[in-house]
N, C-alpha and C positions, 0 to 999 in steps of 0.2 A: 485816806492815807496819801501823803504827798508822793508824787511820782518821782522816781530817781532814774537817771540815765546810767547804763552799765556798758562796759566794753562788749564788743561783739562776741567775744569768746563765750560769754555766759549763755548766749542763744543756743549753743550747741547742746546744753543740758536738756533742751526740750525736743531735740531731734529724735525720731524713732530709732531704737537701738538694735532692732532685729538684724539688719544687714551686717553690722559690725560684729554682733554676737556670733554669727556663723563662722567668722574668721578668727575668733578668739582661741588662744591656745595656752596651755600650761607653761609657765616659765621653765626654760631649759636648765639642765644641771649646771652648765657654764654660767648662766645668768645668776643662778642662786649662789654659786661659788663667788662670783664677783660681788654680790650683795653682802655675803659674809665678810669679805675682805674689807669692803668700804665701811660696814658697820663696826668692824673691829677697830677701825681707826678713830671711831667716835667713842671714847672711853666712858662717856656719860650714859650711853645707851645700855640698857639692861637686856631687853628682849625684843626680837623681831619675829612676827608670825605672819605667814602668807597663806591665804586661802584662795583656792581656785574652784569655781563652780560649787562652792559650799563645803569643800573638803580642805582641811589644812594640809598643805603640800610641803611646807618648810617651816622650821622653827630654829631660831638661834637664841641661846641664852648665854650671856657673857657677864652676868653680875646682877645683884639684887634679886627680887622675887622672880620666880620662873614662870613659864607659860601658863601653868595651872594654878598659880598662887595669886590671891588678890593683891593689887598694888594701888597706891594712892594715885588716882588719875587726874587730880587737880581739876582745872576748869574744863577738861574733857567731860566732866560731870554735866555740863550744860547740854551736851548732845544727848546724854542719857536721860536727863530731865525732860528734854523735848519729846523723847520717845515715850516716857511715862505719861506726858500730857496728851499725846496722840492716842495712846491706849485708853486714857481716861475719857476722852471724847467718844471713842468707839464703845466704851462701857456705859455711856450715858451720864457720867458724873458732871461733865461740862457739856454745854449745848453745842458750842462751836468756838472757833478762834475769835469770833466777833463778840463774844460775851464779855461784858465789862468786868474789870477787876473788882470794882466796888461792889458789884452784885454778888460776886463769889465770896468776898471777905465778909460781907454783911454789915460791918461796922468799921468806920474810919476814925483815926485819931482826930481830936478837935484841932481846928486851925489849919487843916490841909488846904492847899490850893484847889479851887474848884475843878481845875483841869485834870486832877486825879480821876475824876468821874469819866473822863474820856479815854483812859487807858484800857486797852482790851488785852485779852490773852495773846492775840497776834503780836501786839506791841511788846509784850514781855518776852515772847519766844524769839523775836527778831532784835531784841535789845534796843527798842525804839520808844521806850517809855517817855523820854524827854526830861526825866529827872537828872539832877547832878549825879555823876558817877560815884559809886562807893569803892571802885577799884583804884589801882594806882596809888597816888599819895593819900587818898582818902580812906584806904582800906583799913588801916590800923585803928583809926578812930571809930569806924563803923563797927568792926567786930568787938571793940572794947565797950560799945554802948550797951545799955541794959535792956534795949528793945530794938532788935535789928529791923523788924518790919516797920515800926513807927519811925525809926531814924531814916530809913530809905524813903518812906512816903512823904516825910516832911522836908525833904531836901528841896532846894529851889529848882524850878524848871529852867533848863538851859536850851531847850528846844520844845517844840510842840509834840504831843504824842503822835507817833507815826512819822516823825522827822528823821534826822540822821541817826545812824547807828552809834550808840554810846555804850561801849563795852563796860558793863557794870554787873558785878556779882550780886549786888543788892537787888537789881531788877529780876534776876533769876530767883533770888530768895523770895521775892514777892509771889512768884509763880508757885513755889513750894508751899507757901502759906495759903494761897488760894486753893490749891489742890486739897490741902489738909482740911480747911474750913468747909469746902463744898462737899467733900466725901465723908467726913467724920472719921476718916482713917489717916494715919500718919503717911507721909510721903514714902517712908520705908515700907510700910505695909502695902501700899499701892504698887511700889516697885516689885515687891515679892509676888504679889497676886497677878499683876497685869503684864509683867515682863519675865520675872524669874521663872514662874511656873510654865508658861507656854514655850519659852526658849530653853527650859531645862538648864538654867544657869544659877549659880549661887550669887546672891547679892547680900553681903554682910552689912551690918549697921554702920553708920558713919556719924559724924558730929551733929549736934543739935544746937539751936540758939537758946538764949535764956528762957524762952517760953516753951521750949520743947519741939519747935519746928525743925525738921531735918534740913540741914544746910542745903539750900538750893543753888546748885551750880559750882560746888567745890568739894573736894575731899572725899568723894565717893571711893570705895574700894572694890575694884573689879579685876579679875584676871584677864590677861591678854586673850585667852581662849573665849571667855565670856564676851569680851568686846567684839571678837569676830562674829559671834552670834547676833549681836545687835547690828553690826554692819550688814550681815547677811539678811536680816529682817528688812532693812531698807532696800537692799539690792533686789529683794524679791517682792517689792511693792507692798510691804506690810503683812505678808502672809508667811505662816510657818506650818508645815504639814497640813496644808489645806484649810487652816484656820486663819481668819482675819484678825490680826492683833491691832493693827493701825488702820484708821479709816481709809476707805477708798479715796484716792487722790491725795492722801497725806504726804506721801513721799515726793510727789511732783511739787506740791506746795512748799515742802520743807527745803527742796533744792532749787527753788526759785528765789534769786537774790532780791531782798527788800532793802538792804542797806549795803554799805561798803566799808571795809576795814580801813581806817585812816593810816594804818601802819603798812599793810601789804597791798592794798588796792583790791583784794579779793572780795567777792560778794558774800553776803551773809543772809541766810534764810531763817528757817526755824531750827536753830541750834547747830547749823552746818555752815561752814565756809564753802564757797564755790569758786573753783579756779580751773586752770588748764595746765597740765604737765605733759611734756612731750607731745603737745598738740592734741591732747585728749582731755575731755571733761573729767574732772576729779572733784569729789566732795569729801570734806574732811572735818573732823573735830580735833581740837587741840587743847592741851593743858600745860601749865607752867612746868618748865624744866625739860620738856621733850616727850610729853605723852600725846600720842596721835592715833587716830582711827581714820583710815582712808577707804573709800569705796570707789572703784573704777568700773562702772557698769558695763562699758563696751568691751572690757577685758574679762568680765565676770570674776573680778578679783576684789578681795578685801585684805587690807594690810593693817596690822597693829604694831605700834612701837611704844614701848615704855622705857623710861629713863629715870635717872636720879632726880627726885622731886625736891631735893633740899636746896636752899639758897647757897650761894648767890645764883641768880638766873644766868643761864648761858647766853641769853639775849636772842633777838630775832634772827640773827644769822644762823643760830643752831636749827631753827625751824626750817630754814632754807636748806641746810645740810640734810635734814630728814626728808625733805621734798626730793632731794637729789637721789636718795636711796630708792624712792619710788620711780623716779625718772629712769634709773638704771634698770629696774624691772621691766618698764615699758619699752625701753629701747634695746634691751638685750636680745640675744639670738634666740 
């Protein structure tokens, strides 16, 4: 895998958290009041949920599905898919992140570039497959194709596997196909068994491709409270009620940047963006229209925001406004 240089702020994610955890405290009433005021100014926002030390301490619902109602989380699904993948490794379905995609799929379409054989699970998780993106201007043609997996696999290489981050839902969908083929179960069934049951959360069905593969990396339906549980699973190093759901070391690996977003400059690991807000390390997943899951380990906090997922997109500036809601929580009294 090609080495990539990252800003110094990413180093902080690897610093032991215990000293900071001792000083962590629950957001004050005035801080939460200020959060509500700022969220109220963002009319697109539907729900904001704040958890501290695993307990939900604040919820705001100002439109759309409420805190306990499943909502379309759009590309935040990539973060959830990464958790399913980690749980599949813990369950023995996948050997490791270094297992080749071709080995899991078992059969490749004719005429694929030989470099497809070099793509690993790690490359799919970190969006480093090297294949031309199916997102952005290519998205419509990709989802209109009659075989999403073959379409993604036969696109030209624009970088080597393990190269730069190329944000592509087609890459995530290849991961869903690999999980399905390797396990003999649908990605939905895996999600239910490996995440839904241990976390005690509801995971409804979501769209499938023409071959019946559940959409990898988009259009999952989860409630904000369910997303809190996924964030808490990561904050607690892959453990829930004394049970290991994600492999040992998975969270550290997931929160280690392997690529860098060309739009924000934030690092990207296994389904998680890595950044710094209010001078604190923050890991987050995001989806179209303002769907976001933040984990702030040093503050023992998890924050979920859901918003109107319908077009037109509010743009990258809106994500920065959501980030500022989190900054307010971190800098509040």
